[in-house]
N, CA, C, O and the ligand as a Tripos MOL2 file, in Angstrom:
@<TRIPOS>MOLECULE
protein
  269   267    68     0     0
PROTEIN
NO_CHARGES

@<TRIPOS>ATOM
      1 N           0.8370   -1.1960    0.0000 N.3       1 MET1
      2 CA          0.0000    0.0000    0.0000 C.3       1 MET1
      3 C           0.8740    1.2500    0.0000 C.2       1 MET1
      4 O           1.8750    1.3250    0.7130 O.2       1 MET1
      5 N           0.4880    2.2080   -0.7940 N.am      2 ALA2
      6 CA          1.2920    3.4270   -0.9350 C.3       2 ALA2
      7 C           1.1820    4.3020    0.3000 C.2       2 ALA2
      8 O           0.1430    4.3630    0.9570 O.2       2 ALA2
      9 N           2.2630    4.9650    0.5900 N.am      3 ILE3
     10 CA          2.2600    5.9510    1.6640 C.3       3 ILE3
     11 C           2.5550    7.3180    1.0600 C.2       3 ILE3
     12 O           3.0930    7.4160   -0.0430 O.2       3 ILE3
     13 N           2.2050    8.3550    1.7800 N.am      4 VAL4
     14 CA          2.4610    9.7230    1.3140 C.3       4 VAL4
     15 C           3.3120   10.4300    2.3620 C.2       4 VAL4
     16 O           3.0460   10.3610    3.5620 O.2       4 VAL4
     17 N           4.3420   11.1090    1.8720 N.am      5 LYS5
     18 CA          5.2840   11.7980    2.7560 C.3       5 LYS5
     19 C           5.0940   13.3120    2.6570 C.2       5 LYS5
     20 O           5.0370   13.8730    1.5630 O.2       5 LYS5
     21 N           4.9980   13.9500    3.7990 N.am      6 HIS6
     22 CA          4.9240   15.4090    3.8760 C.3       6 HIS6
     23 C           6.0830   15.8910    4.7410 C.2       6 HIS6
     24 O           6.5840   15.1490    5.5860 O.2       6 HIS6
     25 N           6.5070   17.1370    4.5270 N.am      7 ALA7
     26 CA          7.3850   17.7650    5.5180 C.3       7 ALA7
     27 C           6.6110   17.7610    6.8400 C.2       7 ALA7
     28 O           5.3900   17.9170    6.8380 O.2       7 ALA7
     29 N           7.3060   17.5870    7.9620 N.am      8 TYR8
     30 CA          6.5910   17.5060    9.2290 C.3       8 TYR8
     31 C           5.7120   18.7340    9.4260 C.2       8 TYR8
     32 O           6.1460   19.8720    9.2450 O.2       8 TYR8
     33 N           4.4800   18.4740    9.7980 N.am      9 ASP9
     34 CA          3.5170   19.5540   10.0370 C.3       9 ASP9
     35 C           2.5790   19.0950   11.1440 C.2       9 ASP9
     36 O           1.7750   18.1820   10.9580 O.2       9 ASP9
     37 N           2.6930   19.7360   12.2850 N.am     10 ALA10
     38 CA          1.8880   19.3490   13.4460 C.3      10 ALA10
     39 C           0.3920   19.3900   13.1410 C.2      10 ALA10
     40 O          -0.3800   18.6240   13.7190 O.2      10 ALA10
     41 N          -0.0180   20.2730   12.2420 N.am     11 THR11
     42 CA         -1.4510   20.4130   11.9700 C.3      11 THR11
     43 C          -2.0210   19.2270   11.1960 C.2      11 THR11
     44 O          -3.2400   19.0730   11.1090 O.2      11 THR11
     45 N          -1.1490   18.3840   10.6320 N.am     12 LEU12
     46 CA         -1.6430   17.1800    9.9350 C.3      12 LEU12
     47 C          -2.0270   16.0790   10.9200 C.2      12 LEU12
     48 O          -2.7130   15.1240   10.5550 O.2      12 LEU12
     49 N          -1.5840   16.2150   12.1690 N.am     13 HIS13
     50 CA         -1.7870   15.1590   13.1620 C.3      13 HIS13
     51 C          -2.9860   15.4790   14.0450 C.2      13 HIS13
     52 O          -3.2590   16.6390   14.3550 O.2      13 HIS13
     53 N          -3.6810   14.4440   14.4370 N.am     14 ASN14
     54 CA         -4.8720   14.6330   15.2600 C.3      14 ASN14
     55 C          -4.5090   15.2540   16.6080 C.2      14 ASN14
     56 O          -3.4450   15.0030   17.1730 O.2      14 ASN14
     57 N          -5.4340   16.0700   17.0940 N.am     15 LYS15
     58 CA         -5.2610   16.7150   18.3920 C.3      15 LYS15
     59 C          -5.0240   15.6660   19.4760 C.2      15 LYS15
     60 O          -5.7000   14.6390   19.5280 O.2      15 LYS15
     61 N          -4.0520   15.9470   20.3370 N.am     16 GLY16
     62 CA         -3.7830   15.0430   21.4470 C.3      16 GLY16
     63 C          -2.8330   13.9080   21.1170 C.2      16 GLY16
     64 O          -2.5110   13.1060   21.9940 O.2      16 GLY16
     65 N          -2.3740   13.8170   19.8720 N.am     17 THR17
     66 CA         -1.4460   12.7430   19.5110 C.3      17 THR17
     67 C          -0.0020   13.2080   19.6970 C.2      17 THR17
     68 O           0.2820   14.4020   19.7960 O.2      17 THR17
     69 N           0.8990   12.2250   19.7420 N.am     18 VAL18
     70 CA          2.3290   12.5220   19.8710 C.3      18 VAL18
     71 C           2.7860   13.4250   18.7230 C.2      18 VAL18
     72 O           3.5190   14.3900   18.9370 O.2      18 VAL18
     73 N           2.3510   13.1060   17.5210 N.am     19 GLY19
     74 CA          2.7530   13.8900   16.3530 C.3      19 GLY19
     75 C           2.2980   15.3350   16.4440 C.2      19 GLY19
     76 O           3.0030   16.2470   16.0110 O.2      19 GLY19
     77 N           1.1310   15.5350   17.0040 N.am     20 GLN20
     78 CA          0.6090   16.8970   17.1330 C.3      20 GLN20
     79 C           1.3960   17.6790   18.1880 C.2      20 GLN20
     80 O           1.5020   18.9030   18.1150 O.2      20 GLN20
     81 N           1.9470   16.9570   19.1670 N.am     21 ARG21
     82 CA          2.7390   17.6090   20.2280 C.3      21 ARG21
     83 C           4.1790   17.8590   19.8060 C.2      21 ARG21
     84 O           4.9480   18.4370   20.5740 O.2      21 ARG21
     85 N           4.5650   17.4380   18.6060 N.am     22 GLY22
     86 CA          5.9310   17.6700   18.1480 C.3      22 GLY22
     87 C           6.8840   16.5390   18.4910 C.2      22 GLY22
     88 O           8.1010   16.7220   18.4600 O.2      22 GLY22
     89 N           6.3440   15.3770   18.8160 N.am     23 GLY23
     90 CA          7.1760   14.2100   19.0980 C.3      23 GLY23
     91 C           7.2210   13.2540   17.9320 C.2      23 GLY23
     92 O           6.5060   13.4230   16.9440 O.2      23 GLY23
     93 N           8.0800   12.2310   18.0550 N.am     24 CYS24
     94 CA          8.2030   11.1920   17.0360 C.3      24 CYS24
     95 C           7.1810   10.1020   17.3510 C.2      24 CYS24
     96 O           7.3370    9.3680   18.3260 O.2      24 CYS24
     97 N           6.1330    9.9950   16.5260 N.am     25 SER25
     98 CA          5.1020    9.0010   16.8300 C.3      25 SER25
     99 C           5.4860    7.6210   16.3220 C.2      25 SER25
    100 O           4.8840    6.6250   16.7230 O.2      25 SER25
    101 N           6.4790    7.5510   15.4440 N.am     26 TRP26
    102 CA          6.9160    6.2330   14.9640 C.3      26 TRP26
    103 C           7.5760    5.4520   16.0990 C.2      26 TRP26
    104 O           7.2500    4.2850   16.3160 O.2      26 TRP26
    105 N           8.4850    6.0740   16.8110 N.am     27 HIS27
    106 CA          9.1610    5.4010   17.9230 C.3      27 HIS27
    107 C           8.4390    5.6160   19.2490 C.2      27 HIS27
    108 O           8.6340    4.8560   20.1980 O.2      27 HIS27
    109 N           7.6130    6.6420   19.3130 N.am     28 GLY28
    110 CA          6.9700    6.9960   20.5700 C.3      28 GLY28
    111 C           7.8090    8.0170   21.3080 C.2      28 GLY28
    112 O           9.0380    7.9590   21.3000 O.2      28 GLY28
    113 N           7.1220    8.9570   21.9480 N.am     29 GLU29
    114 CA          7.8570   10.0670   22.5610 C.3      29 GLU29
    115 C           8.6670    9.6360   23.7860 C.2      29 GLU29
    116 O           9.5910   10.3440   24.1870 O.2      29 GLU29
    117 N           8.3430    8.5090   24.3770 N.am     30 ARG30
    118 CA          9.1450    8.0340   25.5170 C.3      30 ARG30
    119 C          10.4360    7.3800   25.0410 C.2      30 ARG30
    120 O          11.4650    7.4630   25.7120 O.2      30 ARG30
    121 N          10.3760    6.7250   23.8720 N.am     31 ALA31
    122 CA         11.5320    5.9970   23.3550 C.3      31 ALA31
    123 C          12.4420    6.8710   22.5100 C.2      31 ALA31
    124 O          13.6160    6.5450   22.3340 O.2      31 ALA31
    125 N          11.9300    7.9670   21.9860 N.am     32 CYS32
    126 CA         12.6690    8.7620   21.0050 C.3      32 CYS32
    127 C          12.5900   10.2350   21.3610 C.2      32 CYS32
    128 O          11.4980   10.7910   21.4840 O.2      32 CYS32
    129 N          13.7280   10.8600   21.5240 N.am     33 ARG33
    130 CA         13.7640   12.2820   21.8770 C.3      33 ARG33
    131 C          13.9650   13.1590   20.6510 C.2      33 ARG33
    132 O          14.0430   14.3820   20.7680 O.2      33 ARG33
    133 N          14.0480   12.5460   19.4820 N.am     34 GLU34
    134 CA         14.3250   13.3400   18.2870 C.3      34 GLU34
    135 C          13.0940   14.0810   17.7960 C.2      34 GLU34
    136 O          11.9610   13.6530   18.0160 O.2      34 GLU34
    137 N          13.3350   15.1980   17.1290 N.am     35 GLN35
    138 CA         12.2570   15.9720   16.5240 C.3      35 GLN35
    139 C          11.8420   15.2880   15.2300 C.2      35 GLN35
    140 O          12.7020   14.8280   14.4780 O.2      35 GLN35
    141 N          10.5470   15.2110   14.9550 N.am     36 PRO36
    142 CA         10.1300   14.6570   13.6750 C.3      36 PRO36
    143 C          10.5010   15.5980   12.5240 C.2      36 PRO36
    144 O          10.4470   16.8210   12.6480 O.2      36 PRO36
    145 N          10.8740   14.9890   11.4160 N.am     37 THR37
    146 CA         11.2190   15.7600   10.2200 C.3      37 THR37
    147 C          10.1820   15.5610    9.1260 C.2      37 THR37
    148 O          10.0980   16.3590    8.1930 O.2      37 THR37
    149 N           9.3910   14.4950    9.2380 N.am     38 SER38
    150 CA          8.3720   14.2280    8.2220 C.3      38 SER38
    151 C           7.0960   13.7210    8.8650 C.2      38 SER38
    152 O           7.1000   13.1560    9.9590 O.2      38 SER38
    153 N           5.9960   13.9420    8.1440 N.am     39 SER39
    154 CA          4.6980   13.3730    8.5120 C.3      39 SER39
    155 C           4.3010   12.4240    7.3870 C.2      39 SER39
    156 O           4.2950   12.8050    6.2160 O.2      39 SER39
    157 N           3.9750   11.2010    7.7460 N.am     40 TYR40
    158 CA          3.6120   10.1920    6.7520 C.3      40 TYR40
    159 C           2.1660    9.7700    6.9160 C.2      40 TYR40
    160 O           1.6890    9.5430    8.0280 O.2      40 TYR40
    161 N           1.4730    9.6690    5.7830 N.am     41 GLU41
    162 CA          0.1760    8.9950    5.7660 C.3      41 GLU41
    163 C           0.4690    7.5260    5.5150 C.2      41 GLU41
    164 O           0.9450    7.1630    4.4390 O.2      41 GLU41
    165 N           0.1920    6.6800    6.4920 N.am     42 THR42
    166 CA          0.4600    5.2450    6.3610 C.3      42 THR42
    167 C          -0.8440    4.4720    6.5710 C.2      42 THR42
    168 O          -1.8400    5.0380    7.0210 O.2      42 THR42
    169 N          -0.8330    3.1710    6.2420 N.am     43 PRO43
    170 CA         -2.0380    2.3580    6.5010 C.3      43 PRO43
    171 C          -2.4070    2.3200    7.9850 C.2      43 PRO43
    172 O          -3.5380    1.9850    8.3340 O.2      43 PRO43
    173 N          -1.4620    2.6590    8.8510 N.am     44 ASN44
    174 CA         -1.7350    2.6850   10.2890 C.3      44 ASN44
    175 C          -1.9760    4.0960   10.8060 C.2      44 ASN44
    176 O          -1.8960    4.3450   12.0090 O.2      44 ASN44
    177 N          -2.2700    5.0100    9.9030 N.am     45 GLY45
    178 CA         -2.5760    6.3780   10.3120 C.3      45 GLY45
    179 C          -1.4070    7.3180   10.0900 C.2      45 GLY45
    180 O          -0.3770    6.9490    9.5270 O.2      45 GLY45
    181 N          -1.5970    8.5220   10.5410 N.am     46 MET46
    182 CA         -0.5940    9.5690   10.3610 C.3      46 MET46
    183 C           0.5500    9.3470   11.3380 C.2      46 MET46
    184 O           0.3270    9.1840   12.5380 O.2      46 MET46
    185 N           1.7720    9.3400   10.8220 N.am     47 MET47
    186 CA          2.9510    9.1100   11.6530 C.3      47 MET47
    187 C           3.9180   10.2770   11.5090 C.2      47 MET47
    188 O           4.2760   10.6570   10.3950 O.2      47 MET47
    189 N           4.3390   10.8440   12.6310 N.am     48 ALA48
    190 CA          5.4380   11.8040   12.6280 C.3      48 ALA48
    191 C           6.7190   11.0060   12.8360 C.2      48 ALA48
    192 O           6.7920   10.1670   13.7340 O.2      48 ALA48
    193 N           7.7230   11.2640   12.0130 N.am     49 ALA49
    194 CA          8.9370   10.4500   12.0850 C.3      49 ALA49
    195 C          10.1990   11.3000   12.1120 C.2      49 ALA49
    196 O          10.3250   12.2920   11.3950 O.2      49 ALA49
    197 N          11.1370   10.8750   12.9700 N.am     50 CYS50
    198 CA         12.4810   11.4390   12.9860 C.3      50 CYS50
    199 C          13.2410   10.8360   11.7900 C.2      50 CYS50
    200 O          12.7200    9.9360   11.1310 O.2      50 CYS50
    201 N          14.4740   11.3190   11.4980 N.am     51 PRO51
    202 CA         15.2030   10.7820   10.3380 C.3      51 PRO51
    203 C          15.3870    9.2600   10.3780 C.2      51 PRO51
    204 O          15.2790    8.5960    9.3470 O.2      51 PRO51
    205 N          15.6590    8.7160   11.5480 N.am     52 ARG52
    206 CA         15.8130    7.2610   11.6780 C.3      52 ARG52
    207 C          14.4760    6.5660   11.3990 C.2      52 ARG52
    208 O          14.4390    5.5130   10.7640 O.2      52 ARG52
    209 N          13.3910    7.1600   11.8750 N.am     53 GLY53
    210 CA         12.0600    6.6160   11.6250 C.3      53 GLY53
    211 C          11.6840    6.6710   10.1550 C.2      53 GLY53
    212 O          11.0060    5.7780    9.6470 O.2      53 GLY53
    213 N          12.1260    7.7260    9.4680 N.am     54 GLU54
    214 CA         11.8300    7.8300    8.0300 C.3      54 GLU54
    215 C          12.3780    6.6220    7.2880 C.2      54 GLU54
    216 O          11.6940    6.0280    6.4540 O.2      54 GLU54
    217 N          13.6180    6.2650    7.5980 N.am     55 ARG55
    218 CA         14.2240    5.1160    6.9110 C.3      55 ARG55
    219 C          13.4500    3.8440    7.2360 C.2      55 ARG55
    220 O          13.2390    3.0100    6.3560 O.2      55 ARG55
    221 N          13.0310    3.6870    8.4740 N.am     56 GLN56
    222 CA         12.3110    2.4770    8.8720 C.3      56 GLN56
    223 C          10.9380    2.4130    8.1980 C.2      56 GLN56
    224 O          10.5160    1.3470    7.7480 O.2      56 GLN56
    225 N          10.2530    3.5380    8.1300 N.am     57 ILE57
    226 CA          8.9360    3.5800    7.4860 C.3      57 ILE57
    227 C           9.0660    3.2330    6.0020 C.2      57 ILE57
    228 O           8.2660    2.4690    5.4620 O.2      57 ILE57
    229 N          10.0830    3.8030    5.3510 N.am     58 GLU58
    230 CA         10.2370    3.5700    3.9160 C.3      58 GLU58
    231 C          10.7370    2.1590    3.6260 C.2      58 GLU58
    232 O          10.4430    1.6070    2.5660 O.2      58 GLU58
    233 N          11.4860    1.5730    4.5490 N.am     59 ASP59
    234 CA         11.8600    0.1640    4.4040 C.3      59 ASP59
    235 C          10.6350   -0.7300    4.5440 C.2      59 ASP59
    236 O          10.5040   -1.7330    3.8410 O.2      59 ASP59
    237 N           9.7480   -0.3640    5.4480 N.am     60 LEU60
    238 CA          8.5690   -1.1880    5.7310 C.3      60 LEU60
    239 C           7.5030   -1.0640    4.6400 C.2      60 LEU60
    240 O           6.9780   -2.0720    4.1660 O.2      60 LEU60
    241 N           7.1890    0.1570    4.2480 N.am     61 TYR61
    242 CA          6.0590    0.3720    3.3290 C.3      61 TYR61
    243 C           6.4740    0.6100    1.8810 C.2      61 TYR61
    244 O           5.6380    0.5650    0.9790 O.2      61 TYR61
    245 N           7.7700    0.8650    1.6560 N.am     62 GLY62
    246 CA          8.2240    1.1890    0.3110 C.3      62 GLY62
    247 C           8.2820    2.6870    0.1130 C.2      62 GLY62
    248 O           7.8780    3.4580    0.9830 O.2      62 GLY62
    249 N           8.7970    3.1010   -1.0610 N.am     63 PRO63
    250 CA          9.0140    4.5220   -1.3050 C.3      63 PRO63
    251 C           7.7070    5.3030   -1.2840 C.2      63 PRO63
    252 O           6.7020    4.8470   -1.8310 O.2      63 PRO63
    253 N           7.7130    6.4690   -0.6600 N.am     64 PRO64
    254 CA          6.4850    7.2600   -0.5600 C.3      64 PRO64
    255 C           6.2520    8.1330   -1.7880 C.2      64 PRO64
    256 O           7.1750    8.4440   -2.5410 O.2      64 PRO64
    257 N           5.0150    8.5110   -1.9640 N.am     65 ALA65
    258 CA          4.6780    9.5780   -2.8900 C.3      65 ALA65
    259 C           4.8310   10.8930   -2.1420 C.2      65 ALA65
    260 O           4.5960   10.9570   -0.9360 O.2      65 ALA65
    261 N           5.2240   11.9390   -2.8560 N.am     66 ALA66
    262 CA          5.3390   13.2430   -2.2060 C.3      66 ALA66
    263 C           3.9580   13.8190   -1.9550 C.2      66 ALA66
    264 O           3.0810   13.7460   -2.8160 O.2      66 ALA66
    265 N           3.7670   14.3870   -0.7800 N.am     67 GLY67
    266 CA          2.4640   14.9590   -0.4440 C.3      67 GLY67
    267 C           2.4920   16.4620   -0.4360 C.2      67 GLY67
    268 O           1.4710   17.0970   -0.1710 O.2      67 GLY67
    269 ZN         12.0550    8.5500   16.2870 Zn       68 ZN68
@<TRIPOS>BOND
     1     1     2 1
     2     2     3 1
     3     3     4 2
     4     3     5 am
     5     5     6 1
     6     6     7 1
     7     7     8 2
     8     7     9 am
     9     9    10 1
    10    10    11 1
    11    11    12 2
    12    11    13 am
    13    13    14 1
    14    14    15 1
    15    15    16 2
    16    15    17 am
    17    17    18 1
    18    18    19 1
    19    19    20 2
    20    19    21 am
    21    21    22 1
    22    22    23 1
    23    23    24 2
    24    23    25 am
    25    25    26 1
    26    26    27 1
    27    27    28 2
    28    27    29 am
    29    29    30 1
    30    30    31 1
    31    31    32 2
    32    31    33 am
    33    33    34 1
    34    34    35 1
    35    35    36 2
    36    35    37 am
    37    37    38 1
    38    38    39 1
    39    39    40 2
    40    39    41 am
    41    41    42 1
    42    42    43 1
    43    43    44 2
    44    43    45 am
    45    45    46 1
    46    46    47 1
    47    47    48 2
    48    47    49 am
    49    49    50 1
    50    50    51 1
    51    51    52 2
    52    51    53 am
    53    53    54 1
    54    54    55 1
    55    55    56 2
    56    55    57 am
    57    57    58 1
    58    58    59 1
    59    59    60 2
    60    59    61 am
    61    61    62 1
    62    62    63 1
    63    63    64 2
    64    63    65 am
    65    65    66 1
    66    66    67 1
    67    67    68 2
    68    67    69 am
    69    69    70 1
    70    70    71 1
    71    71    72 2
    72    71    73 am
    73    73    74 1
    74    74    75 1
    75    75    76 2
    76    75    77 am
    77    77    78 1
    78    78    79 1
    79    79    80 2
    80    79    81 am
    81    81    82 1
    82    82    83 1
    83    83    84 2
    84    83    85 am
    85    85    86 1
    86    86    87 1
    87    87    88 2
    88    87    89 am
    89    89    90 1
    90    90    91 1
    91    91    92 2
    92    91    93 am
    93    93    94 1
    94    94    95 1
    95    95    96 2
    96    95    97 am
    97    97    98 1
    98    98    99 1
    99    99   100 2
   100    99   101 am
   101   101   102 1
   102   102   103 1
   103   103   104 2
   104   103   105 am
   105   105   106 1
   106   106   107 1
   107   107   108 2
   108   107   109 am
   109   109   110 1
   110   110   111 1
   111   111   112 2
   112   111   113 am
   113   113   114 1
   114   114   115 1
   115   115   116 2
   116   115   117 am
   117   117   118 1
   118   118   119 1
   119   119   120 2
   120   119   121 am
   121   121   122 1
   122   122   123 1
   123   123   124 2
   124   123   125 am
   125   125   126 1
   126   126   127 1
   127   127   128 2
   128   127   129 am
   129   129   130 1
   130   130   131 1
   131   131   132 2
   132   131   133 am
   133   133   134 1
   134   134   135 1
   135   135   136 2
   136   135   137 am
   137   137   138 1
   138   138   139 1
   139   139   140 2
   140   139   141 am
   141   141   142 1
   142   142   143 1
   143   143   144 2
   144   143   145 am
   145   145   146 1
   146   146   147 1
   147   147   148 2
   148   147   149 am
   149   149   150 1
   150   150   151 1
   151   151   152 2
   152   151   153 am
   153   153   154 1
   154   154   155 1
   155   155   156 2
   156   155   157 am
   157   157   158 1
   158   158   159 1
   159   159   160 2
   160   159   161 am
   161   161   162 1
   162   162   163 1
   163   163   164 2
   164   163   165 am
   165   165   166 1
   166   166   167 1
   167   167   168 2
   168   167   169 am
   169   169   170 1
   170   170   171 1
   171   171   172 2
   172   171   173 am
   173   173   174 1
   174   174   175 1
   175   175   176 2
   176   175   177 am
   177   177   178 1
   178   178   179 1
   179   179   180 2
   180   179   181 am
   181   181   182 1
   182   182   183 1
   183   183   184 2
   184   183   185 am
   185   185   186 1
   186   186   187 1
   187   187   188 2
   188   187   189 am
   189   189   190 1
   190   190   191 1
   191   191   192 2
   192   191   193 am
   193   193   194 1
   194   194   195 1
   195   195   196 2
   196   195   197 am
   197   197   198 1
   198   198   199 1
   199   199   200 2
   200   199   201 am
   201   201   202 1
   202   202   203 1
   203   203   204 2
   204   203   205 am
   205   205   206 1
   206   206   207 1
   207   207   208 2
   208   207   209 am
   209   209   210 1
   210   210   211 1
   211   211   212 2
   212   211   213 am
   213   213   214 1
   214   214   215 1
   215   215   216 2
   216   215   217 am
   217   217   218 1
   218   218   219 1
   219   219   220 2
   220   219   221 am
   221   221   222 1
   222   222   223 1
   223   223   224 2
   224   223   225 am
   225   225   226 1
   226   226   227 1
   227   227   228 2
   228   227   229 am
   229   229   230 1
   230   230   231 1
   231   231   232 2
   232   231   233 am
   233   233   234 1
   234   234   235 1
   235   235   236 2
   236   235   237 am
   237   237   238 1
   238   238   239 1
   239   239   240 2
   240   239   241 am
   241   241   242 1
   242   242   243 1
   243   243   244 2
   244   243   245 am
   245   245   246 1
   246   246   247 1
   247   247   248 2
   248   247   249 am
   249   249   250 1
   250   250   251 1
   251   251   252 2
   252   251   253 am
   253   253   254 1
   254   254   255 1
   255   255   256 2
   256   255   257 am
   257   257   258 1
   258   258   259 1
   259   259   260 2
   260   259   261 am
   261   261   262 1
   262   262   263 1
   263   263   264 2
   264   263   265 am
   265   265   266 1
   266   266   267 1
   267   267   268 2
@<TRIPOS>SUBSTRUCTURE
     1 MET1         2 RESIDUE 1 A MET
     2 ALA2         6 RESIDUE 1 A ALA
     3 ILE3        10 RESIDUE 1 A ILE
     4 VAL4        14 RESIDUE 1 A VAL
     5 LYS5        18 RESIDUE 1 A LYS
     6 HIS6        22 RESIDUE 1 A HIS
     7 ALA7        26 RESIDUE 1 A ALA
     8 TYR8        30 RESIDUE 1 A TYR
     9 ASP9        34 RESIDUE 1 A ASP
    10 ALA10       38 RESIDUE 1 A ALA
    11 THR11       42 RESIDUE 1 A THR
    12 LEU12       46 RESIDUE 1 A LEU
    13 HIS13       50 RESIDUE 1 A HIS
    14 ASN14       54 RESIDUE 1 A ASN
    15 LYS15       58 RESIDUE 1 A LYS
    16 GLY16       62 RESIDUE 1 A GLY
    17 THR17       66 RESIDUE 1 A THR
    18 VAL18       70 RESIDUE 1 A VAL
    19 GLY19       74 RESIDUE 1 A GLY
    20 GLN20       78 RESIDUE 1 A GLN
    21 ARG21       82 RESIDUE 1 A ARG
    22 GLY22       86 RESIDUE 1 A GLY
    23 GLY23       90 RESIDUE 1 A GLY
    24 CYS24       94 RESIDUE 1 A CYS
    25 SER25       98 RESIDUE 1 A SER
    26 TRP26      102 RESIDUE 1 A TRP
    27 HIS27      106 RESIDUE 1 A HIS
    28 GLY28      110 RESIDUE 1 A GLY
    29 GLU29      114 RESIDUE 1 A GLU
    30 ARG30      118 RESIDUE 1 A ARG
    31 ALA31      122 RESIDUE 1 A ALA
    32 CYS32      126 RESIDUE 1 A CYS
    33 ARG33      130 RESIDUE 1 A ARG
    34 GLU34      134 RESIDUE 1 A GLU
    35 GLN35      138 RESIDUE 1 A GLN
    36 PRO36      142 RESIDUE 1 A PRO
    37 THR37      146 RESIDUE 1 A THR
    38 SER38      150 RESIDUE 1 A SER
    39 SER39      154 RESIDUE 1 A SER
    40 TYR40      158 RESIDUE 1 A TYR
    41 GLU41      162 RESIDUE 1 A GLU
    42 THR42      166 RESIDUE 1 A THR
    43 PRO43      170 RESIDUE 1 A PRO
    44 ASN44      174 RESIDUE 1 A ASN
    45 GLY45      178 RESIDUE 1 A GLY
    46 MET46      182 RESIDUE 1 A MET
    47 MET47      186 RESIDUE 1 A MET
    48 ALA48      190 RESIDUE 1 A ALA
    49 ALA49      194 RESIDUE 1 A ALA
    50 CYS50      198 RESIDUE 1 A CYS
    51 PRO51      202 RESIDUE 1 A PRO
    52 ARG52      206 RESIDUE 1 A ARG
    53 GLY53      210 RESIDUE 1 A GLY
    54 GLU54      214 RESIDUE 1 A GLU
    55 ARG55      218 RESIDUE 1 A ARG
    56 GLN56      222 RESIDUE 1 A GLN
    57 ILE57      226 RESIDUE 1 A ILE
    58 GLU58      230 RESIDUE 1 A GLU
    59 ASP59      234 RESIDUE 1 A ASP
    60 LEU60      238 RESIDUE 1 A LEU
    61 TYR61      242 RESIDUE 1 A TYR
    62 GLY62      246 RESIDUE 1 A GLY
    63 PRO63      250 RESIDUE 1 A PRO
    64 PRO64      254 RESIDUE 1 A PRO
    65 ALA65      258 RESIDUE 1 A ALA
    66 ALA66      262 RESIDUE 1 A ALA
    67 GLY67      266 RESIDUE 1 A GLY
    68 ZN68       269 GROUP 0 **** ****
């Protein structure tokens, strides 16, 4: 399934989520102190990802379309 990659944007994330608070939702804000650099639309919902998370997301789901 295709994913879509956006530059990180807190407004793309639902209110009250890690991504909306400026955390890395791929690793979780307790496990990852890095700032997200991208927001991904994935089959599991909107994910904010740090650079390490970006590589993991793209390894898992394949190359994203630009959003
Ligand atoms: Zn992370």
